[in-house]
C-alpha positions, 0 to 999 in steps of 0.5 A, a space after each residue: 487460521 481464523 476466518 476473515 471478518 471484513 471490518 466494514 464499520 471501521 472502514 466506513 467510519 474512516 471514509 466518512 469522518 476522516 477521509 471525506 467520502 461524503 464531500 467527494 460526492 459533491 465533485 464533478 464526476 463523483 456524484 454517484 459515490 454516495 454513502 448508500 453506494 459505499 455501503 452496498 459495495 463494501 458489503 458485496 466486496 466483503 462477502 467475496 473476500 471472506 467467502 472466495 479469497 480467504 479460504 484459499 489463503 492458507 492453501 496457497 501458502 502451503 501449495 505455492 506456485 510451480 514452474 513447468 517448462 516456461 509455464 507457471 501454475 498457481 495453486 488450486 482454486 486460483 484460476 476460478 477465483 480470479 475469473 470470479 473476481 473479474 466477472 464481479 467487476 472488482 478489477 476495474 473498480 476505480 478505473 475510468 468508465 471510458 475504458 470499462 471501469 466503474 469510475 469510483 473514487 479511490 477513497 471508496 475503492 481502497 476499502 475494497 482493495 484492503 479486503 482483497 489484500 487482507 483475505 489473500 495477499 498473494 492473490 491481490 498482487 496480480 490485480 495491484 500490478 495490473 492497476 498500476 500498469 493501467 495508470 501508466 498506460 493512461 498517462 503515456 501510451 499512444 491512442 493506438 496502444 490504448 485502443 488495443 490494451 486498456 479495455 482488456 487490462 481494466 477488465 482483467 482479461 489481460 494482466 500487467 506487470 512492472 519490470 524494473 530491476 536486474 541482477 546487477 542493479 538492485 534498487 539502483 536503476 541507473 545500472 540496468 542493461 536491458 536494451 531496445 533496438 528500433 525496427 523499421 516498422 516503429 516497434 522495438 526488439 527488447 533484450 535482457 533479463 529482469 528479476 523479481 517480476 510479480 505475476 510475470 508468468 501465470 495461467 490466470 489471464 489470456 495475455 500478460 502485458 509487461 512494462 519493461 525499462 530498457 535503453 535505446 542505443 543512443 541513450 545517455 548513461 544513468 537514469 536519464 537514458 531509460 525508456 519504457 516499453 510495452 511488451 506483450 506475452 502474446 502479440 495481439 492479432 488485428 481483431 485484438 485476440 492473443 496471437 503469436 507468442 512473443 520472445 519472452 519467458 519465465 526462466 525460474 521462480 524465486 523460493 521466498 519467505 512469504 507470499 508463496 502463492 504469488 509467482 515471483 519470476 526471473 524473466 528473459 527477453 530476446 533469447 530468440 531474436 528479440 521480444 517485440 515491444 512498443 515505446 510508451 511516451 517519449 524516449 529516455 523518460 521511462 523512469 518518469 513514467 514508471 513512477 506513475 505506476 510506482 506511486 500507485 503501487 507504493 500506496 497499494 503496498 502501504 495498504 497491504 501493511 494495513 490489511 496484514 495488520 488487520 488480519 493478524 489482529 483478528 486472529 490474535 483476538 480470536 485466539 486470546 479469547 479462546 485460549 485459557 491460562 493463568 489467573 485473573 489479576 483482580 478476581 483471582 479466577 483460574 483458567 481465564 482466557 488470556 485476553 483478560 491478562 493486562 499484558 495481552 490486552 495491551 498488545 491487542 489494543 496496540 495492534 488495533 490502534 496502530 492498524 486503525 491509525 495507518 488505515 486512516 492515513 491510507 484512506 486520507 491519502 486516497 482522498 487527496 488523490 481524488 481531490 487532485 483529479 476532481 477539484 474544479 480549481 487548478 491550484 487546489 488540485 495541485 495542492 492536493 496532489 502535493 499533499 498526496 505525494 508527501 503522504 505516500 512515503 509515509 503510508 508505504 513505509 509507515 504501514 509496512 513497518 507497522 505490519 511487521 510489528 503487529 504481525 509479530 505481536 500476533 505471534 507473541 499473543 499465540 505464544 509457542 503456538 504462534 511459532 507453529 505453522 499450522 496456526 497460521 499466525 506466522 504466515 502473516 509475519 512472513 507475508 508482511 516481511 517483504 512489504 518494507 522492501 519491494 516497491 522501494 525500501 523504507 530507506 528509499 521512502 525516507 529519502 523520497 520524503 526528504 529530498 523529493 517531497 520536503 525540499 522540493 517546495 522548501 517545506 511548504 507542503 509540510 507546513 500545510 500538515 503542521 497547520 492542520 494538525 495544530 487546528 486539531 490540537 486546538 479543537 482537542 484542548 477546547 473540548 470539555 472533560 480531561 481526556 481530549 485536552 490531555 490527548 491534545 497536549 500529547 499531540 502538541 508535544 509530538 508535533 513540536 518534535 516533528 517541526 524541530 526535526 524538520 528545521 534541523 534537517 533543513 539547516 544541516 542538509 548541506 554541511 552534514 549530508 551523511 548525518 542527514 541521510 542516516 537520520 532520514 528513516 528516524 525522521 520518516 518514523 517521526 512523521 508517521 508517528 505524529 500523523 498517525 496520532 493526528 488521525 486518531 485524534 480526529 477519530 476521537 473528536 468524531 466519536 465524541 460528537 456521535 456519543 454526544 448526539 446519542 448514537 445507537 451504537 455507543 460501544 463502537 464510538 467508545 472503542 474509537 476513543 479508547 484506541 485514540 488514547 492507547 495511541 496517544 500514550 503508547 506511540 506519541 511519546 516516542 516522537 520525543 526520542 525520535 527527535 533526539 535520534 534525528 538530531 544527534 544519532 546521525 553523527 555517529 555514522 557520519 564517517 
């Protein structure tokens, strides 16, 4: 497995040119988020990720985690790396300053998080879940609970988990059976079993704070009867230190295809009389609160797809420039590096273009979330929030599906050696394969896009994107020379396909619901394809501007133009076929 090189120049280009980081520094509360600060933070985060986390990635994959009694042990080096991660302040980089975080915008922090994910995905999952739990507590915890738990979780001294599903439930949370019994002191006793709990047990932190979905005795059936509870591994003493062990334990570890160094636990609550828990927010609104955590996690999982795609690309690129085989197609020179073969070069460029498109979508969405929190005008904040929520299923599903494709291409470039574990190419694909499943499958993301995002405002948010993409197309078509106008024409055709597909879904929703549901994933894929092309087109416009201004680094900007053209010729034409699938493909599975 090759070393990890943080793509800082690419990240900073997207932050500044596509995700609007410089503009954020003009908003209240974000004045410190200057380009100079971004340069310094990404430089230090890159060093930590490359020098501390990346060397543990292969070891963690081979060694995995082990369960002894009810205690989970992570691979060698994990505990020291986690301590160093927290000591450097990376755990709370975007958390509010009032609870010990650095208070930096998501548009800046997301690049740091990408580096951590790319260097060592299994390691990154613990901080990801903790960050989501912090968001949930900020949203719905009482002041008393915040006082006890928030600072320690932001610091990483205590970690957090998300306990949703159960053996009989899967993705249908209406079927969960875990129960919560009220106690005279205002606490609750939690009983039940939860599965697929990432970092549900480990030795990295002094306490683990579980957020658990359960039902009260008088709860209505289905998802409307789910409440959210905070259940600590150790009950805090009055001074805040971990005290008595709570009635919960890890009963087994899952043996998985990938992410071997991330403990995936089956958790049992209440075997000895009930685990002590505390209600978060109002009763029977647990799923609503959990979705605060879920949305943060879904954006984070989309980022994992970007990170794994980047890591696979870097490894394939290095191998293709070292491996010598065959003749050059033009000169006839023998035993050239395989990167000179046109098909290998095609695969490398396609890997790079798809990663960059998804990175741009992810960072752009992070910027929308920053705007939703910091814009001064309430209406503008609401619009930004709706746009971010519209984009989250695209980022989650699009980036993770991309990661599976790109990591598979990485194996292909390695040839037979890619199928051999020692090269490390296969680990990226194995790690990526879960990302389209957890935190909501691609099908769930497609339904979320269609029913919760597209239809909630009768397509008003979608029309904002249609308008912005149209404005980019106008800029491209008005540009001198043949290349940018041609790119604009391709993007225009793709946008037309997305708009037609949107109209078809809205028209046929009531009469042909099964066909619409069967077309939901192709529709999401169409939206991702067009939005990715939009971001790459914006990248091409920005790169052209830098070249026209006589940039001292012209090769970097020429590469951006090349990648935009690769995306436009290899990805955007698929929009027409996806439109046909949306309109006509669903009827064959309608019955």
